[in-house]
C-alpha positions as CSV (number, residue, x, y, z in Angstrom):
1,M,94.7,89.7,137.4
2,A,93.3,93.2,137.6
3,T,89.5,93.6,137.3
4,A,90.0,96.4,134.8
5,L,91.8,94.0,132.4
6,F,88.8,91.6,132.4
7,R,86.4,94.5,131.9
8,A,88.5,95.8,129.0
9,L,88.6,92.3,127.5
10,R,84.8,91.9,127.8
11,L,84.2,95.3,126.1
12,S,86.6,94.5,123.3
13,V,85.0,91.1,122.7
14,R,81.6,92.6,122.7
15,K,82.6,95.2,120.1
16,I,84.2,92.5,117.9
17,L,81.0,90.4,118.1
18,E,78.7,93.3,117.4
19,E,80.6,94.2,114.3
20,G,81.0,90.5,113.2
21,L,84.3,88.8,112.5
22,E,83.9,88.8,108.7
23,D,83.0,92.5,108.6
24,R,85.9,93.3,111.0
25,F,88.4,91.4,108.8
26,K,87.1,93.2,105.7
27,R,87.4,96.6,107.4
28,H,91.0,95.8,108.4
29,K,91.8,94.6,104.8
30,R,90.3,97.8,103.3
31,V,92.2,100.1,105.6
32,A,95.4,98.3,105.0
33,A,94.9,98.6,101.2
34,A,94.1,102.3,101.7
35,M,97.2,102.9,103.8
36,R,99.4,101.1,101.3
37,A,97.9,103.0,98.4
38,A,98.6,106.3,100.2
39,M,102.2,105.3,101.0
40,S,102.8,104.4,97.3
41,A,101.3,107.8,96.2
42,I,103.5,109.6,98.6
43,G,106.5,107.8,97.1
44,L,107.3,105.5,100.0
45,E,108.6,102.0,99.3
46,P,107.0,99.1,101.2
47,F,109.2,97.2,103.6
48,V,107.5,93.9,102.9
49,R,105.6,92.5,100.0
50,D,101.8,92.9,100.1
51,E,101.2,89.2,100.0
52,I,103.0,88.7,103.3
53,A,102.1,92.0,105.0
54,S,99.8,92.2,108.0
55,T,96.4,93.8,107.6
56,T,96.9,95.6,110.9
57,L,100.3,97.2,110.2
58,T,102.0,99.0,107.3
59,S,105.7,99.4,107.2
60,V,107.7,101.5,104.6
61,R,111.3,102.4,104.1
62,V,112.3,105.9,105.2
63,P,113.0,107.9,102.1
64,R,116.5,109.1,101.2
65,G,117.3,112.5,102.7
66,V,114.9,112.1,105.7
67,R,116.0,111.0,109.1
68,A,113.4,108.7,110.7
69,A,113.9,110.3,114.2
70,D,113.2,113.8,112.8
71,L,110.1,112.6,111.0
72,L,108.7,110.8,114.0
73,K,109.4,113.9,116.2
74,E,107.8,116.2,113.7
75,M,104.7,114.0,113.5
76,K,104.3,113.8,117.3
77,D,105.2,117.5,118.1
78,E,103.4,119.2,115.3
79,H,100.5,116.8,114.5
80,D,100.0,114.9,117.8
81,T,100.3,111.7,115.7
82,I,102.5,108.8,116.7
83,M,104.1,106.4,114.2
84,A,106.8,103.9,115.1
85,G,110.3,103.5,113.7
86,G,112.2,100.3,113.1
87,V,113.6,98.2,115.9
88,G,117.0,96.5,115.9
89,P,118.5,96.2,112.4
90,T,115.7,98.3,110.9
91,E,116.1,101.2,113.3
92,G,116.3,104.4,111.4
93,K,115.4,102.6,108.1
94,I,111.6,102.0,108.3
95,L,108.4,103.6,109.6
96,R,105.6,101.5,111.0
97,V,101.9,102.6,111.3
98,G,99.3,100.5,113.0
99,H,95.7,100.3,111.9
100,M,93.9,97.9,114.1
101,G,90.7,97.8,116.0
102,T,89.3,101.3,116.5
103,T,92.1,103.0,114.5
104,A,91.2,101.0,111.4
105,S,88.9,103.7,110.2
106,P,89.0,106.8,108.0
107,R,88.6,108.9,111.1
108,Y,92.2,107.9,112.2
109,V,93.8,106.8,108.9
110,L,93.2,110.0,106.9
111,P,94.6,112.5,109.4
112,T,97.6,110.2,109.9
113,I,98.3,110.2,106.2
114,S,97.8,114.0,106.0
115,A,100.2,114.5,108.9
116,L,102.8,112.2,107.3
117,E,102.6,114.1,104.0
118,I,103.0,117.5,105.6
119,S,105.8,116.3,107.8
120,L,107.7,114.6,104.9
121,R,107.3,117.7,102.8
122,K,108.6,120.0,105.6
123,L,111.7,117.7,105.9
124,G,112.4,117.9,102.2
125,H,110.8,114.9,100.7
126,P,109.3,115.8,97.3
127,L,105.6,115.0,97.1
128,Q,102.3,116.4,96.0
129,L,100.3,117.2,99.1
130,D,97.0,115.3,99.5
131,S,98.2,112.6,97.0
132,G,98.3,110.0,99.7
133,V,95.0,111.1,101.2
134,A,93.3,111.0,97.8
135,A,94.7,107.5,97.1
136,A,93.4,106.3,100.5
137,Q,90.0,107.9,99.9
138,R,89.6,106.1,96.6
139,I,90.1,102.7,98.4
140,L,88.0,103.6,101.4
141,G,85.2,104.7,99.1
142,Q,85.0,101.3,97.3
143,T,82.4,98.8,98.4
144,S,84.9,95.9,98.1
145,V,88.7,95.6,98.0
């Protein structure tokens, strides 16, 4: 195997251990709750129930009147933000956003939510701008989730 892969693994494990597993799990849980609160405030329906959803990925249904491909392109081209669409039978029907490791922080989550709001509004989805960001901030500002 490539030496670079072992170095990357060593660095990743070091970061995980420095943060502590329990704190890392709590951070991922808080960010997942924030992302899901934002999606709800924007008016997007979850693809899976919260009790079975991953703490490192949020998936929502694409709202009526919006094409997933158009939304993903708008996010990438205009906001330099990448989200994923569905695969196989869910292609064109869902959006997926990962929040794991480094990206499980307000530094990454809040700009992603903002870009999603602006993009959805531009594509005709009715929503109050910053409603998702505000919902996420309320969760991220709590000391426990």
